[in-house]
PAZA-556446 format. One record per residue (C-alpha): residue number from 1; x, y, z. Coordinates in nm, 4 decimals. Layout:
PAZA-556446
num	east	north	up
NUM	X	Y	Z
...
end
This chain:
PAZA-556446
num	east	north	up
1	-4.1607	3.4211	-1.6439
2	-4.2507	3.1071	-1.8437
3	-3.9890	2.8344	-1.8332
4	-3.8469	2.7422	-2.1707
5	-3.9158	2.3769	-2.2584
6	-3.7799	2.1272	-2.5057
7	-4.0970	2.1876	-2.7091
8	-4.0079	2.5566	-2.7398
9	-3.6585	2.4671	-2.8606
10	-3.7984	2.2229	-3.1165
11	-4.0432	2.4843	-3.2543
12	-3.7719	2.7516	-3.2688
13	-3.5307	2.5205	-3.4498
14	-3.8093	2.3746	-3.6661
15	-3.7244	2.0160	-3.5757
16	-3.8992	1.7442	-3.3748
17	-3.8803	1.7093	-2.9951
18	-3.7102	1.3723	-3.0387
19	-3.4363	1.5345	-3.2481
20	-3.3735	1.7919	-2.9757
21	-3.3684	1.5094	-2.7196
22	-3.1094	1.3225	-2.9267
23	-2.9005	1.6390	-2.9459
24	-2.9164	1.6933	-2.5690
25	-2.8065	1.3335	-2.5127
26	-2.5203	1.3776	-2.7624
27	-2.6579	1.1201	-3.0052
28	-2.5498	1.2857	-3.3260
29	-2.5181	0.9780	-3.5508
30	-2.8225	1.0486	-3.7693
31	-2.8159	1.4271	-3.7441
32	-2.6702	1.6640	-4.0001
33	-2.4288	1.9392	-3.9031
34	-2.6932	2.1902	-4.0174
35	-2.9524	2.0433	-3.7778
36	-2.7051	2.0427	-3.4900
37	-2.6270	2.4091	-3.5586
38	-2.9970	2.5033	-3.5651
39	-3.0630	2.3334	-3.2315
40	-2.7530	2.4887	-3.0739
41	-2.8585	2.8352	-3.1895
42	-3.2156	2.7825	-3.0631
43	-3.0870	2.6789	-2.7196
44	-2.8592	2.9845	-2.7079
45	-3.1277	3.2286	-2.8234
46	-3.3942	3.0956	-2.5851
47	-3.1464	3.0465	-2.2990
48	-3.2836	2.6944	-2.2521
49	-3.1698	2.5048	-1.9409
50	-3.2326	2.1281	-1.9514
51	-3.4338	1.9883	-1.6605
52	-3.1762	1.7530	-1.5088
53	-3.4253	1.6008	-1.2637
54	-3.6790	1.5239	-1.5357
55	-3.4044	1.3753	-1.7520
56	-3.2858	1.1583	-1.4631
57	-3.6363	1.0287	-1.3898
58	-3.7054	0.9530	-1.7545
59	-3.3777	0.7744	-1.8199
60	-3.3452	0.6251	-1.4681
61	-2.9977	0.7736	-1.4383
62	-2.8494	1.0731	-1.2588
63	-2.5562	1.0825	-1.5035
64	-2.3301	1.1174	-1.2008
65	-2.0564	0.8895	-1.0673
66	-1.8661	0.9025	-0.7419
67	-1.4908	0.8747	-0.6889
68	-1.3758	0.7931	-0.3349
69	-0.9985	0.8358	-0.3032
70	-0.8034	0.7043	-0.0058
71	-0.5755	1.0098	0.0159
72	-0.6148	1.3033	-0.2200
73	-0.2673	1.4329	-0.1272
74	-0.1035	1.1671	-0.3463
75	-0.0027	1.3034	-0.6873
76	-0.1259	0.9763	-0.8368
77	-0.4737	1.0326	-0.6884
78	-0.5091	1.3782	-0.8420
79	-0.3895	1.2476	-1.1803
80	-0.6474	0.9687	-1.1647
81	-0.9291	1.2056	-1.0654
82	-0.8477	1.4435	-1.3506
83	-0.8474	1.1641	-1.6092
84	-1.1707	1.0075	-1.4768
85	-1.3426	1.3471	-1.4848
86	-1.2286	1.4003	-1.8425
87	-1.3513	1.0558	-1.9511
88	-1.6958	1.0876	-1.7960
89	-1.7414	1.4477	-1.9096
90	-1.7059	1.3261	-2.2678
91	-1.9828	1.0733	-2.1972
92	-2.2229	1.3285	-2.0482
93	-2.1593	1.2462	-1.6814
94	-2.0504	1.4539	-1.3837
95	-1.8340	1.3237	-1.0986
96	-1.8408	1.3771	-0.7231
97	-1.4987	1.3415	-0.5575
98	-1.4678	1.2357	-0.1925
99	-1.1462	1.2100	0.0108
100	-1.1524	0.9299	0.2710
101	-0.8147	1.0189	0.4301
102	-0.7479	0.6434	0.4615
103	-1.0213	0.6451	0.7272
104	-1.2685	0.3524	0.6937
105	-1.5449	0.5368	0.8807
106	-1.5107	0.8398	0.6545
107	-1.5064	0.6133	0.3496
108	-1.8260	0.4398	0.4696
109	-2.0043	0.7730	0.5218
110	-1.9063	0.8946	0.1747
111	-2.0193	0.5747	0.0035
112	-2.3548	0.5894	0.1832
113	-2.3928	0.9567	0.0884
114	-2.3171	0.8857	-0.2771
115	-2.5672	0.6017	-0.2884
116	-2.8288	0.8239	-0.1211
117	-2.7688	1.0745	-0.3998
118	-2.8340	0.7884	-0.6438
119	-2.5083	0.8123	-0.8331
120	-2.4894	0.5603	-1.1146
121	-2.1664	0.3989	-0.9931
122	-1.8555	0.4521	-0.7809
123	-1.4809	0.4139	-0.8342
124	-1.3161	0.3486	-0.4969
125	-0.9591	0.3433	-0.3687
126	-1.0661	0.1026	-0.0888
127	-0.9378	0.1397	0.2649
128	-1.0007	-0.2340	0.3020
129	-1.1948	-0.2129	0.6287
130	-1.5502	-0.1947	0.4914
131	-1.5843	-0.5494	0.3604
132	-1.9527	-0.5834	0.4511
133	-2.0316	-0.2576	0.2738
134	-1.8419	-0.3636	-0.0405
135	-2.0183	-0.7027	-0.0346
136	-2.3569	-0.5330	0.0026
137	-2.2892	-0.3121	-0.2993
138	-2.1841	-0.6192	-0.4938
139	-2.4991	-0.8130	-0.3970
140	-2.7097	-0.5106	-0.5000
141	-2.5402	-0.5272	-0.8427
142	-2.4411	-0.1661	-0.7899
143	-2.1703	-0.0598	-1.0391
144	-1.8374	-0.0465	-0.8569
145	-1.4710	-0.0536	-0.9580
146	-1.1693	-0.0600	-0.7285
147	-0.8665	0.1522	-0.8130
148	-0.5058	0.1091	-0.6925
149	-0.5911	-0.1468	-0.4215
150	-0.7275	-0.5004	-0.4470
151	-0.9465	-0.7135	-0.2221
152	-0.9325	-1.0413	-0.4085
153	-1.2055	-1.2362	-0.2276
154	-1.4738	-0.9868	-0.3358
155	-1.4432	-1.0397	-0.7150
156	-1.4785	-0.6694	-0.7871
157	-1.3271	-0.5240	-1.1042
158	-0.9948	-0.3641	-1.0093
159	-0.7340	-0.1532	-1.1875
160	-0.3917	-0.1243	-1.0287
161	-0.0197	-0.1103	-1.0897
162	0.2105	-0.4095	-1.1166
163	0.3588	-0.3059	-0.7829
164	0.6167	-0.5821	-0.7579
165	0.7540	-0.4795	-1.0955
166	0.7706	-0.1168	-0.9747
167	1.0056	-0.2182	-0.6917
168	1.2004	-0.4480	-0.9218
169	1.2719	-0.1648	-1.1653
170	1.4022	0.0510	-0.8797
171	1.6192	-0.2167	-0.7159
172	1.7576	-0.3264	-1.0535
173	1.8573	0.0343	-1.1197
174	2.0331	0.0650	-0.7828
175	2.2225	-0.2629	-0.8355
176	2.3272	-0.1669	-1.1882
177	2.4797	0.1511	-1.0416
178	2.6786	-0.0561	-0.7920
179	2.4711	-0.0142	-0.4744
180	2.4218	-0.3123	-0.2429
181	2.3061	-0.1617	0.0870
182	1.9591	-0.0700	-0.0353
183	1.6867	0.0430	0.2033
184	1.3141	0.0887	0.1509
185	1.0719	0.3094	0.3392
186	0.6967	0.3234	0.2870
187	0.3874	0.4435	0.4659
188	0.2122	0.2195	0.7172
189	0.1032	-0.1295	0.6124
190	-0.1636	-0.1288	0.8829
191	-0.4833	-0.2816	0.7326
192	-0.2664	-0.4699	0.4795
193	-0.2965	-0.2085	0.2034
194	-0.2140	-0.4160	-0.1038
195	0.0153	-0.1880	-0.3105
196	0.2447	-0.1237	-0.0130
197	0.2703	-0.4940	0.0684
198	0.3330	-0.5807	-0.2967
199	0.6057	-0.3179	-0.3303
200	0.7790	-0.4554	-0.0200
201	0.7549	-0.8064	-0.1628
202	0.9013	-0.6905	-0.4941
203	1.1850	-0.5164	-0.3102
204	1.2736	-0.8289	-0.1114
205	1.2498	-1.0695	-0.4046
206	1.4589	-0.8501	-0.6333
207	1.7351	-0.8157	-0.3750
208	1.7427	-1.1944	-0.3447
209	1.7515	-1.2355	-0.7232
210	2.0730	-1.0295	-0.7214
211	2.2203	-1.2398	-0.4422
212	2.1800	-0.9606	-0.1849
213	2.0597	-1.0805	0.1557
214	1.7505	-0.9044	0.2884
215	1.8351	-0.6905	0.5930
216	1.5424	-0.6202	0.8295
217	1.7162	-0.3021	0.9453
218	1.6850	-0.1607	0.5945
219	1.3065	-0.1572	0.5732
220	1.0552	0.0731	0.7444
221	0.6750	0.0981	0.7178
222	0.5589	0.3949	0.9247
223	0.3065	0.6775	0.9361
224	0.4073	0.9876	0.7398
225	0.4921	1.1898	1.0509
226	0.7295	0.9132	1.1657
227	0.9387	0.9113	0.8469
228	1.2106	1.1535	0.9741
229	1.2672	0.9318	1.2801
230	1.2813	0.6210	1.0625
231	1.5396	0.7849	0.8363
232	1.7506	0.8832	1.1366
233	1.7480	0.5195	1.2436
234	1.8755	0.4205	0.8982
235	2.1708	0.6580	0.9188
236	2.2562	0.5636	1.2759
237	2.3181	0.2032	1.1704
238	2.6741	0.0700	1.1770
239	2.6452	0.0276	0.8004
240	2.3918	0.2881	0.6808
241	2.2165	0.2412	0.3471
242	2.3788	0.3628	0.0259
243	2.0431	0.3926	-0.1490
244	1.6792	0.4468	-0.0483
245	1.3647	0.3408	-0.2302
246	1.0719	0.5680	-0.1342
247	0.7508	0.3652	-0.1530
248	0.5311	0.6529	-0.2747
249	0.5365	1.0268	-0.3456
250	0.4548	1.1322	0.0121
251	0.7508	0.9280	0.1371
252	0.9738	1.0752	-0.1334
253	0.8850	1.4288	-0.0208
254	0.9828	1.3439	0.3359
255	1.3075	1.1766	0.2270
256	1.4141	1.4798	0.0239
257	1.3263	1.7188	0.3070
258	1.5260	1.5089	0.5540
259	1.8335	1.4858	0.3313
260	1.8276	1.8597	0.2631
261	1.7896	1.9403	0.6323
262	2.0892	1.7196	0.7177
263	2.3033	1.8507	0.4308
264	2.3273	1.5105	0.2648
265	2.4041	1.5075	-0.1062
266	2.2164	1.2954	-0.3608
267	2.3485	1.0598	-0.4929
268	2.6966	1.1003	-0.3369
269	2.5826	1.0391	0.0213
270	2.2771	0.8338	-0.0656
271	2.0996	0.7504	-0.3914
272	1.7211	0.7913	-0.4107
273	1.4401	0.6525	-0.6257
274	1.0722	0.7230	-0.5650
275	0.7743	0.5162	-0.6743
276	0.5279	0.7632	-0.8339
277	0.6264	1.0371	-1.0736
278	0.6175	1.3850	-0.9133
279	0.5882	1.7275	-1.0836
280	0.9249	1.8506	-0.9543
281	1.1281	1.5428	-1.0534
282	1.2662	1.7102	-1.3660
283	1.3799	2.0347	-1.2024
284	1.4821	1.9286	-0.8502
285	1.8610	1.9372	-0.8009
286	1.9626	1.6726	-0.8754
287	1.6736	1.5505	-1.0913
288	1.4932	1.2592	-0.9277
289	1.4698	0.9082	-1.0703
290	1.1146	0.7806	-1.0313
291	0.8945	0.4850	-1.1184
292	0.6006	0.6187	-1.3157
293	0.2471	0.4829	-1.2975
294	0.0448	0.5102	-1.6226
295	-0.2241	0.7118	-1.4433
296	-0.4270	0.8209	-1.7471
297	-0.4376	0.4703	-1.8903
298	-0.5376	0.3288	-1.5499
299	-0.8103	0.5910	-1.5022
300	-0.9530	0.5334	-1.8488
301	-0.9646	0.1584	-1.7945
302	-1.1424	0.1996	-1.4595
303	-1.3897	0.4444	-1.6145
304	-1.4581	0.2078	-1.9058
305	-1.5201	-0.0800	-1.6655
306	-1.7610	0.1323	-1.4599
307	-1.9479	0.2670	-1.7620
308	-1.9857	-0.0860	-1.8970
309	-2.1491	-0.1883	-1.5674
310	-2.3731	0.1200	-1.5683
311	-2.4874	0.0543	-1.9266
312	-2.4976	-0.3230	-1.8714
313	-2.2975	-0.3846	-2.1871
314	-2.1040	-0.7071	-2.2299
315	-2.0114	-0.9732	-1.9763
316	-1.9311	-0.8353	-1.6316
317	-1.5557	-0.8098	-1.5800
318	-1.4502	-0.8839	-1.2215
319	-1.0800	-0.9373	-1.2840
320	-0.7774	-0.7473	-1.1532
321	-0.6133	-0.5461	-1.4310
322	-0.2461	-0.4707	-1.3644
323	-0.0676	-0.2080	-1.5715
324	0.3069	-0.1794	-1.6179
325	0.5187	0.0938	-1.4535
326	0.8166	0.2541	-1.6241
327	1.1529	0.3794	-1.4972
328	1.2152	0.7523	-1.5409
329	1.5940	0.7518	-1.5173
330	1.7476	1.0763	-1.3886
331	2.0381	1.1906	-1.1702
332	1.9437	1.0755	-0.8187
333	2.0608	0.7219	-0.8900
end
């Protein structure tokens, strides 16, 4: 059976091949609604399938971008992926999502695979342990944007939260409610993952700004499976914490599970705030106070930065863009 070509569509719609090409590439500026309708109907009637490979070779683009997330289990990661997909879909691109599991070797393999597939650019939540690979991509002038985590010496465009402000909002809220013995628990800071370090710094500095001495016993940075043990150590202290700041949504889940298992009431026994909004925050009992990241805004900015590099429009932006968090005040604090 003869393959339907763009020439067949043009003849059927009674327009030029270039007009059909403009339609397929979503360049509608100089095309009437009537012409668009004719081309759409011709494509439907002929069951025309564009030759993606031929299009890629002609335009020197695969119209595909990669997204390498550090840990897809984070609610924030899935929100970012969804928004990036939506942005690039509107611009005629597809995305390939890879989950590195915070494993540098897995991240390296995925980046190499994506480049082998000739994606047009990659948004990466960097593990931080593939510096030579990042530098090589940069020297190749390959379009790349970092999300959520920064590696300042590389001068790669980065979009992330103002993490110190996130902790400040939480500690300020605890202090305003009369709590002084405030603990913080986060996932491991092995490999110096920037948002975790920045949130710890914000926690310490905000305590000091309120005249509250920093207590080393009140801070834990551990692997997810070690969180229950770390919480037990908190509550075995001579003066246990009155409030706990959970450094991300995975930590918050573990904190809530632990408190429920040990029949501890929130906020009567201990107040809780989590950094990262979670789907159940509004209907958990009690409702959970969280620090919300503007995920859609962050994703759109990262996508815009990447698309600008792909299209080589404007001066290359290699700065770190920090967006503001917001306090979602509820009943857990």
